[in-house]
C-alpha positions in Angstrom: 61.3 -41.1 33.9 58.2 -39.4 34.4 58.0 -35.3 33.3 58.6 -32.9 35.8 55.3 -30.8 35.2 56.3 -27.8 37.8 59.5 -27.8 36.0 57.7 -24.8 33.7 57.5 -26.7 30.4 54.3 -26.6 29.0 52.9 -29.9 28.6 52.5 -31.5 24.6 48.6 -31.6 25.4 48.5 -28.3 25.5 50.2 -27.2 23.5 48.4 -29.0 20.9 45.0 -27.8 21.9 46.4 -24.0 21.8 47.7 -24.9 18.5 43.9 -26.3 17.8 42.5 -23.1 18.9 44.6 -20.5 17.0 43.8 -22.6 13.6 40.1 -22.4 14.8 40.3 -18.5 15.3 42.2 -18.2 12.2 40.0 -19.9 10.5 36.8 -18.2 11.4 38.5 -14.6 10.9 39.4 -15.7 7.3 35.9 -16.9 7.2 34.3 -13.7 8.2 36.6 -11.7 5.8 35.3 -14.3 2.9 31.7 -13.6 3.3 32.2 -9.8 3.8 33.9 -9.6 0.5 31.1 -12.3 -1.1 28.6 -10.0 0.2 30.0 -6.9 -1.1 30.3 -8.7 -4.4 26.7 -10.5 -3.9 24.4 -7.6 -2.7 21.7 -9.9 -2.0 23.5 -11.4 1.0 24.1 -7.6 2.4 22.2 -6.4 5.2 20.9 -3.8 2.7 20.6 -6.2 0.2 18.4 -8.7 2.2 16.1 -5.9 3.5 15.6 -4.9 -0.4 14.5 -8.5 -1.3 12.1 -8.4 1.3 10.8 -5.1 0.2 10.7 -6.5 -3.0 8.9 -9.9 -1.9 6.0 -7.9 -0.4 5.8 -5.3 -3.2 4.9 -8.6 -5.4 2.5 -9.4 -2.9 1.0 -6.1 -2.9 0.9 -6.0 -6.6 -1.4 -9.2 -6.5 -3.6 -7.5 -3.8 -4.0 -4.4 -5.9 -4.9 -6.6 -9.1 -7.5 -8.5 -7.0 -9.3 -5.3 -6.0 -9.0 -4.2 -9.8 -10.6 -7.4 -11.1 -13.7 -6.7 -8.7 -13.7 -2.9 -9.5 -13.7 -4.1 -13.5 -16.2 -6.7 -12.8 -18.4 -4.1 -11.0 -17.7 -1.6 -13.9 -19.1 -4.5 -16.5 -22.5 -4.7 -14.3 -22.9 -0.9 -14.6 -22.2 -1.4 -18.2 -24.9 -3.5 -18.7 -27.3 -1.6 -17.1 -26.7 1.9 -18.4 -25.0 1.7 -22.1 -28.0 0.9 -24.0 -29.9 3.9 -22.8 -26.7 6.2 -22.7 -25.9 5.4 -26.0 -28.7 6.3 -27.3 -27.9 10.3 -26.3 -25.5 10.3 -28.6 -27.8 11.4 -31.5 -28.0 14.7 -29.6 -24.7 15.5 -30.5 -24.2 18.1 -33.8 -22.6 21.2 -34.5 -23.6 24.4 -32.9 -22.8 28.0 -33.3 -19.9 28.9 -30.8 -21.1 32.8 -30.5 -23.8 34.1 -28.4 -23.3 31.4 -25.4 -23.1 34.0 -22.4 -23.6 31.5 -19.5 -23.9 27.8 -18.5 -27.1 26.5 -20.1 -29.1 23.4 -18.8 -31.8 21.2 -20.8 -32.7 18.3 -18.9 -33.4 15.4 -21.5 -34.6 12.8 -18.5 -35.5 13.8 -15.0 -34.3 11.6 -12.4 -36.0 9.9 -9.3 -32.8 10.1 -7.0 -31.3 13.0 -4.7 -30.8 16.5 -6.2 -27.4 17.2 -6.8 -26.4 20.5 -4.9 -23.1 22.5 -4.7 -20.5 20.1 -3.2 -22.5 17.0 -3.6 -20.2 13.8 -3.5 -22.8 10.8 -3.5 -23.3 10.1 -7.3 -21.1 9.1 -10.4 -21.3 10.4 -13.8 -21.3 9.2 -17.6 -21.0 11.9 -20.0 -20.2 12.7 -23.5 -18.4 16.0 -24.5 -17.7 17.7 -28.1 -16.7 20.8 -29.5 -18.8 23.4 -31.9 -17.4 21.4 -34.9 -20.1 18.7 -33.5 -16.5 16.2 -32.6 -16.6 14.0 -29.4 -13.3 14.9 -27.6 -14.5 12.9 -24.9 -16.6 10.4 -23.8 -17.6 7.4 -21.4 -18.2 5.4 -24.3 -16.0 3.2 -25.5 -16.9 1.2 -28.0 -19.6 -1.3 -26.7 -19.4 -0.5 -23.3 -19.1 2.2 -20.8 -16.0 3.4 -19.0 -15.8 3.4 -14.8 -18.4 6.4 -14.1 -16.7 9.9 -13.0 -17.1 10.7 -9.1 -19.3 13.0 -8.3 -16.4 14.3 -5.7 -13.9 15.3 -8.6 -12.6 18.8 -9.1 -14.0 19.8 -12.5 -14.3 22.4 -14.9 -16.5 25.6 -13.5 -19.2 24.7 -16.3 -19.9 21.4 -15.4 -19.6 22.0 -11.5 -22.5 24.3 -12.5 -24.1 22.5 -14.6 -24.9 19.2 -12.6 -26.5 21.9 -10.0 -30.3 20.8 -9.7 -30.2 17.4 -11.7 -31.4 14.4 -9.8 -29.7 11.1 -9.3 -31.1 9.1 -12.5 -31.6 11.9 -14.8 -29.7 12.8 -18.1 -29.1 16.5 -18.7 -27.4 18.4 -21.6 -25.3 21.1 -20.2 -24.0 24.4 -22.9 -21.2 26.5 -21.6 -19.3 29.3 -22.6 -15.4 29.3 -23.4 -15.0 31.2 -20.0 -16.3 28.4 -18.1 -14.5 26.1 -20.2 -10.9 25.8 -20.4 -9.2 29.0 -20.0 -8.1 28.6 -16.7 -4.3 30.0 -16.1 -1.8 27.3 -17.7 -4.3 25.8 -20.0 -3.4 28.1 -22.9 -1.8 24.8 -24.6 -4.9 23.0 -24.1 -6.8 21.7 -27.2 -9.8 23.4 -25.9 -8.9 26.0 -24.7 -10.8 28.7 -25.6 -13.7 26.9 -26.8 -17.4 26.8 -25.9 -18.8 23.2 -25.0 -21.4 20.9 -25.0 -22.0 17.9 -22.4 -24.2 15.3 -22.0 -24.6 14.2 -18.2 -25.7 11.1 -16.8 -26.0 11.0 -13.0 -26.3 7.5 -11.5 -26.2 6.0 -7.9 -22.5 6.0 -6.3 -21.1 2.6 -7.2 -20.6 0.6 -3.9 -16.9 1.1 -2.7 -14.8 -1.8 -3.1 -12.2 -2.0 -0.7 -8.3 -3.6 -0.7 -8.1 -7.0 0.3 -7.7 -7.6 4.1 -4.0 -7.6 4.9 -3.0 -4.9 2.3 -2.0 -2.1 4.7 0.6 -4.5 6.3 2.2 -5.8 2.8 2.6 -1.7 1.7 4.4 -1.6 5.1 6.7 -4.0 4.6 7.4 -2.7 0.7 7.6 0.6 1.0 9.9 1.2 4.4 12.7 2.6 2.0 10.6 5.0 0.1 9.0 6.5 3.5 12.3 6.7 5.0 13.1 9.1 1.9 9.6 11.1 2.2 10.4 11.5 6.2 7.3 9.9 7.6 6.3 6.3 8.4 5.9 3.4 5.8 2.1 3.1 7.2 1.6 7.2 6.9 2.7 6.6 3.1 0.6 3.6 2.6 -2.6 5.6 3.9 -1.9 8.3 1.5 -1.8 5.8 -1.2 -5.3 4.7 0.5 -4.4 1.2 1.5 -5.7 1.4 4.8 -9.5 0.8 3.4 -9.0 -3.0 3.4 -11.6 -5.7 4.1 -12.6 -5.6 7.8 
């Protein structure tokens, strides 16, 4: 006898379909709970973890670009060293002990007159190699590093008063002996513990043309933006602003 589907009884096929849907929904819920629990135990699968992983990968790429630029800078410094080392190294013969008393102001002596642009107060377009020594004749710092020269100091740096005054009037390509009294060396507030505090000093400075600017590889800014998103948020600025502060926007065109 045929079943009366109008009697209010749910057809068997519908009951089966409902059970299948119910089981599927329950399974999906359990799967969701399982994923959440697993992601909690495995931060790399969480939203924050995924973001952190992307930043880490971007940082690795950024480090490669920084290293690529540094390799070019090192090669540039090597060429500069080959060009100037022999000449500048010979000026070490001027390093000797001197009487620390009676030095009332900055004194200069040109050991070589340059043929380049004259350095004025505030000039920045030059680099410097140097040798600095104490009254005992002991060198406390120098651009000479064994058989090579370190990277030249930028003319745009902020140096002790005696240095800033002593280079004025030099011409690029020249070499100058600068003698300065203690009060124009390391006597600024907060330098009381400095090993050179209260000492008159002497420097030999060679002014050289500013080395060519070496920008970061193309794409460095974009990579930095990806790598520094969290850090920028902590500072309350955008990642672009943070990367610009680091100078990563100075990249190849």
